[in-house]
N, C-alpha and C positions, 0 to 999 in steps of 0.2 A: 176148297176155297176158291172163290171167283177171282179171276185175274182182270176183270173189267176195270178200266180206268174210272176214277171218280173225279168229276169236274166240280170245282167251286164256282157257282154262278151268281151273278148280281145283275139285276135289271132295274133301270130307273125310267119311269114314264113321266112326261111333263107335256101336257097338251098333245100335239101331234108328234113330238119328239120322243123316240125310244132309244136308250143307250144300254148296251148289254156287254158284259165280258164274262168269259168262261176260262178257267185256268186249272192246270195241274201244277200246283205250287211246290217247288223244292224247299228243303229245309237248309238253312245256313248253320253250319257246325264249325267249331273252332279249328278243326283239323283241315278245313278246306284250303286248297292251294289258291294262289292268286287267280289262276285260270278258272278254277271251279267257281270261285266267288263271282268273277266277272260274268260267267255264263249263267249262273243262277240269278244274278241281278237283272239279266235281260228278261227274265220271266217275272220277277218280283217287282221290278221298277220299269214298267213300260214307258215309252215316250209320253211327255206331258199331254200331247194331243190325243192320247189313246187310253182314256180312263173314263169311268162313269161319273165320278164326282171327286176330284182330288184337288184341283186348283181353284183360284178365284174365278178364272174364266169358266171352268166347268160349272161352278155354282150359279154364276150369273146367267149362263146359257140356259140352264134349266128353268130359272125364274122367268126369263124372257119368253121361253117356249109356252108358258102358261097364258100368254096373250093370244096364242093361236094365230089366226089370220087377220085379227082386227086390232093390231097394235100399230101405233104411230110414234115416230121419234121426232121430238121437237128440239130445235136449237134456239134458246132464248138469250138474246143479247141485250146489252144495256146501251142506251144513248149517252151522250156526253153529260147531260144534265143529271142522270142517275148512276153514272159510272162509279162502281164501288172501288175503294182504295185498299181494301183488305179482305181476306177470306171471311172474316167475321161479318163484314158488311154484306157480302154475298149471301151468307147464311141467313141474315136478317131479312134480306130481300126475298129469299126462297120461302122463309116461314110466313112472310106476309102474303106471298102468292099462293102458298098452299092453303092458307086460311081462306082466301077468296075462292079457291077451287072447292074446298069442303062446304063453304056456305052456299055456293052455286049448286053443287050436287046434292047436298043435304042427306047423303048416305055414303057409307064406306065405298072406296074405289081403289083400284090397283094402280101402282105407279112405281117407277124406278127413276131416280135422278142422279146426276153426276155434276159436280162443279169442276170446271177446268179453267186453266189460265196460264199454261206454260208453253203453248205452241201458237203458230200463226202470228198475229200481232200482239200476243201475250196480254190480251184483255180478258178479264173474267167473263165467263158465260156459263150457262146451265144447259145440260142435255137432259131431256125428260121423255120417258116412255109412258103413254097413256092408252087406254082402251078406247077404240072409236065409238063404242056404244055408250061410253061414259061422257066423253067430251069430243066435240067436233073441232077442227082447226079454227073455225070462226070463233068459237067460244074461248079457246085458249088465247087467241089474239086479243079478244075483248078483255080478258081477265089479266093479261100481262101488262102492267102499268109502268114498266121501267124502260120501255123502248118500243119502237114500231117494227123492228126486224125480228120476225118469228118465222123460222123455216120449219117445214114439216115434210117428212118422208115416211113411207110405209116401213114398218119393221122388217118385213120381207119384201124386197124390191122386185123380185121376179120369181117365177115358179120354182126355181131350184136354188134360191137363196137360202141361207141358214141363219139361225139365231146366233151362231158362234161368231159370225162376222161382227155383229154389234157388241157381243160380249168381249171380244178382243179389243175393239176400239175403246170401250169404256174402261179397260184396264191398261191402256197404253201409257198413261202418265203415272209416275211414282210420286209419292209425297216427298217434297224437297225441304220442308222445314221453313220455307220462306213464302213462296206463292201458295203452296198447299201444305198446311201444318202436318208434321209427322204423325200426330195422334188422330188425324181425321181419316174417315173411311172414304175411299175413292168413289164408291157408289153406294146408294142406300135404296132398299126396297121397302114398300109398305108392308105392314104386318098382315094385311088382308091377302096380299099376294103370297107371302111366305106360307101362310096357313093352307093354301091351295095345293102345295106341292105334296104329292102322295109319298109315303115312305118307300124306300127301295125294297125290291123283292129279292130275297136271298134263299138259295136252295142248293142241293147237290144233285148231279145228274150223271148218267152214264154216257151221255152224248155231248160232244163239244161243238156241235153245229148250232149256229145262231141263225134262225130263220128270218129272212127279210121278205116282206110281202112283195109280190110282183108289181103291185100298183104304187109302191112307195115313190114319192115325187123326187127324192134324192137320197143317197146313202153313201156310206163309206165303211171300209174295213181295215183292220190291221191284225196281222198274225205273226207270231214268232215261236219257233220250236227248236229245241236242242236235246241233248242227252239227259238233261236234268228236269225238264218240264215243258209246258206249253202254255201259251197265252193267246186268246182270241178275243177280238173286240169288234163290235159293229154298232153303227148308229143309222137311223133312218128317220125321215119325216113321212108319216103315214097320211093317206088320203089325198084328195085333189085340192090344190091351192085355189083359194077364192080370189083370183087376181088375173089380169090379162096376161097373155103370153109376152115374153120378153127375152132378153139375153139369158144364156144359161151359164151357170157356174160349173166348176169342175166337181166331179162326184166327191172326191176326198178333199174337201176344202176346210178341214178342221185344223 
């Protein structure tokens, strides 16, 4: 009988982003001591920032990665004349704006939007991610009829920026039942974007090594091992960024 270790492997691709984990998973049994249960959980429950797709941040990160290098993040604010007084008013403004976007584009397009109103001056505003080939900043400003202040930033701000930075930002506000209703989703993706996410690849392997291409623009890893099992995780952004050089982020900025 072979004594080779068998690794459970999961790989998720989304645009240039690749996330992969390989593990030798222990079994939890009722006779485990507190020490044994703690050590096993280090393998079974890795840190929140070291998983392929477990949290809301993970899920949004993958969807943002589908924009590749041509995503822009817009901050849409309201002037005093159009300032909404409730979350429902903001939703109505968003639906009106989305209608104009669809009419202007006349074909399906990808987007992610978020309504905020709990930080800064506590005025409602909308964050929106669009593909540059679908809308230019000038077009977005033309179609936004509720104010003149429209800020735009590239989704990836420099060669070693990551999608996780924006994913974390979009998940920083919790619903409070007042400004943001408890039942509302903090961010919403278009169906066209969701359909573009490929399914995760799952398989078993005799190797726990996760290859990272030498030309990856940025990457990060996390490993934990003990007497009960082992967990390995890695992510990277493949290919060369289509943007000018700028400041560099840390390798492991997830």
